[in-house]
N, C-alpha and C positions, 0 to 999 in steps of 0.2 A: 505492498503500499504506498502511496507519493504520502510525502511527506506533506501539511502543508504550512505555510511562511508563513509570519507575517507580510501586508502591502506597508512596502513604507509610504510615508504622506508625501501629498506632491507637494513640488518647494513652492513656496507662497512666490504667488506674483507683484513687480515691483509694482506700485501704483503711476500709473501714466500720468506724466508731468503736465501733457496737455488739460488732461480729464480736469483736475486739478486749475488747472488758472481758468477752466470754464466754470467751476462749479460755484467759486464766487462770484463775478459778477452774475449769476445767475439765482446764487441764497439772494444776493444786496436788489434783484430787482420786483423778486416777491417783496420782499420785507416791505419795498418804499410801494408798490401794488399794495400789498394790506396795510401800510398807511392811509396813500390818497383813499381807497376804499372807506376807510374809515374818515376821514376826514371831509370827504363829498360824496358820504353815501343818500344825502337829500336830491343832488345832481346823476348821479353813475347809478345809476337802475334802471330795471324793468324796463318805466316806459319811454324810457330816455330813449332806447334800443329798441320801440316796439314804432316809438316815431321816427324813428332813421329809418328804416325798413318803411314805414307806411304810407311816409310823406316828402322819400325821397326825388321822385319824379314826378310834385305838381312843380310848374311854372313857378320862380319868386320874384317880386319885384326889386327894384337895388336896397328896400331895408329891409331887405332878405327874404321878405315873409308874405305868402301870397294873395295874392292882387284881389280885389273884395269882385262881391258881383250883384246884379240884378236881382230882387226877386220881385216876384208880386202880392201883395197883402192890400185887404182894405177892413175898418172898420173894428173896431176893437180885437181883443186875441191875444198872443206870444208867440213863446219861441222852445223852443228844446231839443233837446239831442235823439236822433232814433240810429244808431249803430253809428256807421262815421256820418251821418248826412244827420241834412239843418231840417224840422221838421217848425211849418211856418202854419198855423192856427188860427185864425181869423173868422169875423161874423159874413168872409165868402168862403169860407171852407174851408182845404188840406191841399200846403203842398208841400212836396219834399225835394230837397235839393240838395247834390253832392258836393263837395268841400273846395271845387273848382267854378259851381253854378249851374251846371247841368239840370235840371228838370225830372227826374223819375217819377211823380207824383202830382198830381192835379185832378181835387176832388173838388167840386166846385155846392158848396150847399147851403145854406139860411138857418143858423147859427143867431142865436139873440144872445148868449150868454156862453159861448164857448169856454169848455174846458179842456183839460188833456191831464192825463198821466204815464207816465212813461215808466217802465222797469222791464230791465234785460234789454231784451230786441224786439220788443214791441211795446204801442202807446195803444192807450184807449181818449176819445176823442167826442165832446157829446156835447149838447146844451142844455145845461142845468137848468131845470123848470121844465123844457123840456121834450120835445119827444125822438129826437136823434141823437143815434151813436153810433161808430164806427170805429175798430180798432185794423193795426196797419199793420204790420211786418215785413220781411223780406217784401223792400219796397211797393206794396201793395197792397191794398183793401184785403181785409182776409176775413172778416163776422162784421154785418151791420142791426141794427138793431132798429125798429119804428114803434116808437113804446102806442101804445093807444093811449085815445083823451081821457085822462080820469088817473092814468098814471105816467107820468110826467115822473121824469129822471130829472133825481138829487142831488146824485152823485156814485163818479166810478171809480174804481181802482183796480190796476193790472195785479195779479198775483205771482207766482213761480209760475214758473213753466206754460205760459200763456193761459194763466187760468182767471177770473173775470167775478170782482163782486160788486150788485150797482142796486143802489138805493132807490124805490120811485114807491109813490102815492098809490093807495090804494084804499078802497071806500072798505069805511068798516075797523081799518088802524092808522097808527100814528107812523105806520113804516115797515116796507118792506124791505130787507133783505135778499135779490137771489144771488147765485154762486154759481158759476156756469163753466166745467171743466175745460179742459185746454181743447175739446172739440165745437166749446160753443154750447155745448148745452146744456138745461138747468140739471146740479145734482140735489143742491137744497136753496129751498123756502125760508126766511126765519120772520113771522110774521108777530110784531109785536102793536101795542092798544093801549100801554098804560102809559108808554115815553115819546116822546117826536123822536123818529130817527134821524140823524144827519149827517151820518157819514162812517163809511168800514171799507176794512181792508183786511183781503189775507193777511197770512204770516209767512215769513219764510221757511220753515223749515215744511209750512202743512198741515201741521197737526191737529194746530189752533184753524180752523176753515176762516173764521172773521173777527177782527176787533167790529163793534159795534157803539159809536159814538151815539148816546141819547142827551138830548134836557128834558131837562123835568122838575117841582122843587121838590121840598123837603122841608118840613116843619114852614113852611109859606119862604123859605129861601130857597132861591134858584140856588139848582145843583149842575153838572154835569157829569158823566157817571160812564165808563167806558167797561163794555159789559161782551166774557170773550164766550164763545162758541166750539165744540167742535164738532169729530163726525154723529158722533153719539147721538144726538137730536136739537132739536128745535127750546133746549131751556138753556139758558146762562150757565157754566158752569163756576165763574168769578166773576166779580160785581166790581167793579175796583170806581170808587169816587175822583173825581177829579176838585170838585168845589164846587165853590161860585167861581167860575173862569169861566169865561166864552174863549170856545176851542176857534181858532182858527185854519188852522189844517193835523190832516192824520198822516203819519207815513210811519211805516216798518222796517226799521236797519239793525247790525250789531248783536240780531236776536232778541229785540225790543219792541216795544210800539212807544213813537212819541204822538205824543199831545199837547202842542203849542199853543197854549192860550195868550188872554191880554194884559195876565199879569203874571204868567210862570209858563213853566214846560217842563210837564207833568213823564217820568222814563215809569214803562211798565215792563211788566215779564210778561211774557207769552203766560206762563202759564197761571199767571192773577197773581201768583206766590211774594210781586216785591210792587212798591209801587211808591212813589218820592216822584215830588213839584221841587221844582228851581225857582223860587219866584224873582221878578230881577230887581229887588230892593230898593221897588219904590220905581225908579227907570221910564221909561218911555219903548218898548221898541219900537225902532226906527226900521227892520227889517231882520230877514232870516233869512236860515235855508235848511233841508232837513234832506240834501241828496248824499251827506258824507256816505263813508264807511264807516258807520258806528260811530258816527258823531253829527251834531246839530250845532251851529254858528247860530250866533247871536247877534245884531244890531242894534242896542241900547243908547239913547241920553237920558240926561240930568232931566231935561229941558226938552218942551214937545218941539218946540220951534230951535231951530240952528242950528250947524252941524259939527258942531263938537259932539263925538259918538263916541263910545268904548267897544271893540269887538271880544267876544269870549266866543268859545268855544269848551262844546262839553261833553262826556262822556257820556260812554251806556251809565255808569253806575250815576250819573250828577255832581258830578265832581268837575272840577274847573279845568282846562287843558292850559290853555293861554289864554289872557287878556292882549290888548293892543287898542290903542287912544289912539285916535284918527281927531285931528282937525279939517279935511274938506269936505265938502261936499262928500257921499255916496250916493250916484249914481243907482246903483245896483252892483248887489251881493247872492252868489252860487257857489254850492260846494259838487264837489264829483271825488270821489275812490277818496284820497288823502289829502284836497287840497281844499282852496280855499282861494276863488277872485274874486277883489274889491274893484269895482271900476268907478274912476272920477271922472272928470271932463277933460282932464290931462295924460290921466296914466291907467295900462289896467296895470293890478298887482296881482301876481298869483303867491303866495303860500303853502307849507304845507299848513296840516291841520294843529299844527304845534305855536305857528303865527309866524316862520320863519320865512323870508324870503324865498322866495323859486325864482321868479321871472319877474321883471318888469316890465314892459311894452309900453311905445308912446300912445297913446287914440287919438291920430291925426283924421279919421272918419269922423269925427265925434259922434261917436255910442253914446247910445244910453242903454242899452240891455249886452249882457254877457249868459253867455250859452258856456258853462263849465263841463270837460269833458273828463272819463275819471282817466285817462292816461298824459292829461294837464294840460292840451289842448284847449283851444277855446274858441269859439264864432262872439264877434262881437258884430253887432243888429245894429243899423242907425236908419229910421225908416223905410226905404223899399232897400235898403241894398245891406249887405253881409257880408265881411272876411275872417277866415278862420287863421288865429294866429297861433304860430307853434314855440313855444321855449326853445331856447338853442340845446 
C-alpha cells in the first residue's frame, strides 16, 4: 500500500503592487461618495433620477425650463396632476394635457360647481349639488354617472384600486354613501337618517371602506363626527367626535384620516382607536394642503388680513415636523409626496416636508396656481397658460 504523504502548503502569492495602488483611490472614492450622499441626501434621490430619465427628451427654453403652453378653460374650476399630465377642470368641462401641451382629452360638460379628487392614477370630477360625475384614467373617461333629480351628488372621492365613494341625497335620508368597486359597480350603500352626511372617503388599505363625515347637534351644540364603517354591514364600528369644528376637507394618507376644520386639524386612525385634534392656537387658517405622503401643511396667520404667516407641517401623530415664518403674500400652497410648494408673485419655492429649501424657481409667467407632483416637479398655471417646472 502506497504511503500517504502530506501535501505541502501552496506558496503565498505576493500582493500585486498595482492592485494596492488602485485600492486606495477606490476606497477614497467610496468614502467621499458616502459623505456626499449624506450631505446631499435631499437632492440626490430617486426623484432626481426619475426626473432625469423622464424629462430629458423635452425641449427647454434658455432658462432651462419647459416652454409654457396654452390651454382652454372657462369659468370656475381648478388644476390637478393626473399621472404625468395636467388635468384642467372647469364649469365648461374637463381637459387633459401633456407636460408639453398636447391635448389628450376634451370632455365638454356643464358643471355649476365643479369639484375634483385624485388618487393614484385616477380622477373623479363632479358637479357638487348637481347630477354629473365622471372618472378619468389612462387618458380616457372610464366611468360616468348621471344621477336622477332628487339624488344630487354632494361629494365624491377616489379610493385605492380605482374604487369610489359617492355621497348623494335621497328622500327619507339625510345622506347616502354608495361605494363602487374597481369595476364601478355598487358594492355597498350606507343610508343615514339621523345626521347630515357631508363627505366620505375610502381608506388606503381597503379594510375600512369609508369614513363618513356627518354634522349634527349634541346637547344643542354643533358637532362634527367621523363615523367609520367596514365590510360587515351598514352600522358604524366607531364614532369619533371632531367637536365644534366646521370641517372643510377630508383626506386619507399615512394610515390615518385627516379632517381639516376651521379651528383645528383632526387626525383619526383607521380603526377609530386614536383621535386627536391640533388646534390653530387662535390663528387664522389662510391655506392648507393634505396631499403629502403622511403629513399635512398648514398656512396660519395671526391676523385675518396681511401677508405675515407661518407655514407648519404636521405628522400623523399630530406633532409638528417644522415651522417657517413667511412675509411674502402666498398665492398658492401645495404638497405631494415628500415636498411642499409655496408660490408667491415672484418665486416658486419647493421645500422638503421638514421645510428645507429644495429648489427655487422664478415665477416669470405671473402664475397664481401651483400643481405639485410627487417627484418634485410642478405645474405653474395662470389664466390659460401652464408650464412644467423641473428642479435641477
